[in-house]
C-alpha positions in Angstrom: -78.9 -18.5 -19.7 -81.7 -18.9 -16.9 -80.0 -18.7 -13.4 -80.6 -21.5 -11.5 -80.8 -21.8 -8.0 -78.8 -24.4 -6.4 -78.4 -26.2 -3.7 -75.2 -27.8 -2.8 -74.9 -29.9 0.5 -71.0 -30.3 1.9 -70.7 -26.9 -0.2 -68.0 -25.4 2.9 -65.1 -27.7 2.4 -63.5 -29.9 -0.3 -64.9 -30.5 -3.5 -68.7 -29.0 -2.7 -66.6 -26.0 -1.8 -65.2 -25.9 -5.4 -68.5 -27.2 -6.9 -69.8 -23.7 -5.1 -67.7 -21.4 -6.0 -67.5 -22.6 -9.4 -71.7 -22.2 -9.7 -72.0 -18.9 -8.2 -69.0 -17.3 -10.6 -71.5 -18.8 -13.5 -74.5 -16.4 -11.9 -76.1 -19.2 -10.3 -77.4 -18.6 -6.9 -76.1 -21.0 -4.7 -77.0 -22.4 -1.0 -74.3 -23.4 0.2 -75.4 -26.3 3.3 -73.3 -27.8 5.5 -72.7 -28.7 9.3 -73.3 -26.4 12.0 -69.9 -24.5 12.5 -68.5 -25.3 8.7 -69.6 -21.9 7.8 -72.2 -22.6 5.8 -75.2 -20.4 5.1 -77.3 -23.0 6.2 -77.0 -26.1 8.5 -77.9 -29.5 7.5 -77.0 -33.0 9.0 -78.2 -35.2 6.4 -78.2 -38.6 8.7 -81.0 -36.2 10.4 -84.1 -36.4 8.0 -85.9 -33.2 10.1 -82.8 -31.7 9.1 -82.8 -32.6 5.6 -86.3 -32.1 4.9 -86.0 -28.8 7.0 -82.9 -27.6 4.8 -85.3 -27.7 1.6 -88.4 -26.4 2.9 -86.2 -23.1 3.3 -84.9 -22.7 0.3 -88.8 -23.0 -0.9 -89.5 -20.4 1.2 -86.6 -18.6 0.5 -86.2 -18.5 -3.4 -89.6 -19.9 -4.8 -87.9 -22.8 -5.8 -84.9 -24.3 -7.0 -84.0 -26.6 -9.5 -80.4 -27.9 -8.5 -79.3 -30.2 -5.8 -75.3 -31.5 -5.6 -74.8 -33.9 -2.4 -71.1 -33.4 -1.8 -71.7 -35.2 1.9 -69.5 -38.3 2.6 -66.9 -39.3 5.4 -64.9 -42.9 5.4 -62.8 -44.9 8.0 -59.8 -47.6 7.4 -60.7 -51.1 8.8 -60.2 -54.3 7.9 -64.0 -56.6 7.8 -63.3 -58.9 10.0 -61.9 -55.9 12.1 -64.8 -53.2 11.6 -66.4 -51.6 14.2 -70.4 -52.2 13.5 -70.9 -49.0 15.2 -68.4 -47.3 12.7 -70.0 -49.5 9.5 -73.0 -47.7 10.5 -71.9 -44.5 10.6 -70.2 -44.4 7.3 -73.2 -46.0 5.7 -75.5 -43.3 7.3 -73.6 -40.3 6.0 -72.8 -41.7 2.4 -75.8 -44.0 1.2 -79.0 -43.3 3.9 -77.9 -39.4 4.1 -77.5 -39.6 0.0 -81.1 -41.1 0.6 -82.5 -38.8 2.1 -81.0 -35.6 0.6 -83.1 -37.6 -2.9 -86.2 -38.1 -1.5 -86.5 -34.6 0.2 -84.8 -32.7 -3.3 -87.1 -35.1 -5.4 -90.4 -34.1 -3.2 -89.3 -30.4 -3.7 -87.4 -29.5 -6.8 -88.5 -28.3 -10.2 -89.9 -29.9 -12.8 -87.3 -30.0 -15.4 -84.4 -29.9 -12.6 -80.4 -31.5 -11.9 -80.6 -34.2 -8.8 -76.5 -34.9 -8.7 -74.4 -37.0 -6.0 -71.1 -37.7 -5.5 -70.0 -40.9 -5.4 -66.6 -42.8 -5.7 -64.4 -45.0 -7.9 -64.4 -47.1 -5.0 -68.1 -48.0 -6.5 -66.7 -50.0 -8.9 -62.8 -50.5 -7.5 -62.9 -52.3 -4.4 -60.0 -50.8 -1.4 -58.5 -52.6 1.4 -59.8 -51.3 4.9 -62.9 -49.5 2.7 -65.6 -52.2 2.9 -68.0 -49.2 4.6 -67.3 -46.9 2.1 -66.8 -48.9 -1.2 -70.3 -51.0 -0.2 -71.9 -47.2 0.5 -70.8 -45.8 -2.9 -71.8 -49.5 -4.8 -75.2 -48.4 -3.1 -75.1 -44.8 -4.2 -74.6 -45.9 -7.8 -77.9 -48.4 -7.5 -79.9 -45.4 -5.5 -78.9 -42.9 -8.6 -81.0 -45.3 -11.3 -83.6 -45.8 -9.6 -84.1 -41.9 -8.6 -83.5 -41.5 -12.1 -86.4 -43.9 -13.0 -88.7 -42.8 -10.9 -88.5 -38.9 -11.2 -88.4 -38.9 -14.7 -92.0 -38.2 -16.0 -91.3 -34.8 -14.4 -88.1 -34.5 -16.6 -86.5 -34.2 -13.2 -82.4 -35.7 -14.2 -80.6 -37.9 -11.7 -77.0 -38.5 -12.1 -73.9 -39.1 -9.7 -70.2 -37.9 -10.6 -67.8 -40.6 -9.2 -64.0 -39.0 -8.5 -60.9 -40.8 -8.7 -58.2 -38.9 -6.3 -58.5 -35.8 -5.7 -56.4 -33.9 -2.6 -59.1 -33.0 -0.3 -59.5 -32.1 3.5 -61.2 -35.3 3.5 -58.5 -37.7 1.5 -55.5 -35.0 2.6 -54.3 -37.3 6.1 -54.0 -40.3 3.9 -51.9 -38.5 1.7 -49.1 -37.8 4.4 -49.0 -41.5 5.1 -45.5 -42.9 3.1 -46.3 -44.6 -0.3 -49.8 -43.8 -0.2 -49.6 -40.7 -3.0 -46.8 -42.9 -5.0 -49.2 -45.7 -5.3 -52.0 -43.6 -6.2 -50.8 -41.9 -8.9 -48.8 -44.8 -10.1 -52.3 -46.8 -11.0 -53.8 -43.3 -12.1 -53.1 -43.8 -16.6 -53.3 -40.1 -16.9 -50.1 -40.0 -14.2 -51.6 -37.3 -11.1 -53.9 -36.6 -8.9 -57.3 -34.3 -10.1 -58.1 -31.0 -9.1 -61.3 -30.0 -7.1 -62.2 -27.7 -10.4 -62.4 -30.3 -12.3 -64.7 -32.4 -10.6 -66.8 -29.0 -10.2 -66.5 -28.8 -13.9 -68.2 -32.0 -14.5 -71.0 -31.4 -12.1 -71.8 -27.9 -13.4 -71.9 -29.9 -16.9 -74.4 -32.4 -15.5 -76.5 -29.7 -13.7 -76.7 -27.9 -17.0 -78.9 -27.8 -20.2 -76.4 -29.1 -22.2 -76.7 -32.4 -20.4 -80.6 -32.6 -21.1 -80.9 -35.6 -22.4 -78.6 -37.6 -19.4 -80.5 -39.6 -16.6 -79.3 -42.4 -14.4 -75.3 -42.1 -15.1 -72.4 -42.3 -12.9 -69.7 -40.6 -15.0 -65.8 -41.9 -13.8 -63.5 -38.9 -13.5 -60.1 -40.8 -12.3 -57.4 -40.2 -14.8 -58.3 -43.9 -15.8 -57.2 -45.2 -12.5 -60.7 -47.8 -12.6 -58.4 -49.2 -15.8 -55.9 -50.4 -12.9 -55.9 -51.6 -9.3 -56.7 -49.9 -6.1 -53.6 -49.1 -3.5 -53.4 -51.5 -0.3 -53.7 -48.6 1.8 -54.0 -51.4 4.9 -50.8 -52.7 3.9 -49.1 -48.9 3.6 -50.7 -48.5 6.4 -49.2 -51.2 8.7 -45.9 -50.7 7.1 -45.7 -46.9 8.1 -46.6 -47.6 12.0 -45.1 -50.9 11.9 
């Protein structure tokens, strides 16, 4: 297999870190990009267009070209719509949707023909959850953005896809798992009866980057143990019960 140069954004922890490790173990050259202070190879802030542009310019300058990008940057909050702070809404959307747009914009300009771009969306792109309005809206928007970008980059044979995980315990989701009833509610609504492992999401991303997925574009791959067949936990209700 030809060695790839792959940029993993949000690769210093969680699903991004698992993906970077799996790709590197398979022989790919992996550039880990993340926020300053995370120990990444390159600092990037996906909400800052100049930062995103500089990231990809730097990768091209150092490696000559790159063939894959994985965007795992994300954040969330918990608030009912009627109580949602507008600034906090903008923060979530800025990272999860606008940041994804900026990555696709500047990666799409520079990725080698025949390359592959993979974004990390979520079960919440299709399944609403109380208190997750900004996150759900952003991730749903990312699914549509993935499809539009796939259409536009297809003439260069650049494939654009997304992966939508269900519950995987990472630094982003770990705090919620400490709230009584949250983990149990997730598992009860996952037909396969367990959370996912970071390595399982990483394996799906590796597949979408590979030549084995050469005829797949504009796709969002659900990896959630069947949770999309059930209902989403009432996070706000569980939090209110825990702290009442």
